[in-house]
N, C-alpha and C positions, 0 to 999 in steps of 0.2 A: 295584546302587547306581550304577554308572557310567552306566547308561542314564538313570536318574533325574536325575543331575547334568547329563548332556548335554542332556536335555529342558529342564531348568530354565535352563541357560545360553542355549539357543537361544530360549526364551520371553522371557528378559530382553532378548536382542539384538533380537528382533522388536518388543518394546514400546519400546525405545530408538529404533529406526528410525521407528516410527509417531509417537512424540512429536516427533522431530526434523522429520519431514515436516509435522506440524501447526504447529510453530513457524515453519518456513520459509514455509508458506502464509500464516500470520497476518502474518509480517513483510512479505511481498510485498503483502498487502492494505493494511497500514499505509503502506508506501512509495507505493502507488498513490493512496491517499487524500491523502497529503502532496503528491504531484505535482499532483493535481487541485486541491487548495486553492491551491497555489503558482501554477498557471496561472490560476486564477480571480483571485488577488490581482494578478497582473501585467497583466491586461487593463485597458485604459484605463477602461472602463465601471465596473469594480469600484472604481477609485480615485477615481471621481467626476469624471473629466476627459473627459466625453463630448465628442465633436466638435460644435462649435457652427457651424451654417451661418450665414454672415454675409449679411445682406440688404443689398444696395447701397441707399443712400439718395440720392434725387435732391434736389438743393438748388435 
């Protein structure tokens, strides 16, 4: 009986570690996507403020 409980306990611990690792990987992926989106939004081109080259006009 003790061996069965021991096995069950370690199985549950292994499942918890696996789920925790999956959640961490998913969270890191979400953070990476957010940072990519943020850097895209902060670039001048994304905000519609592209640099305009001024052409000198001769009068």
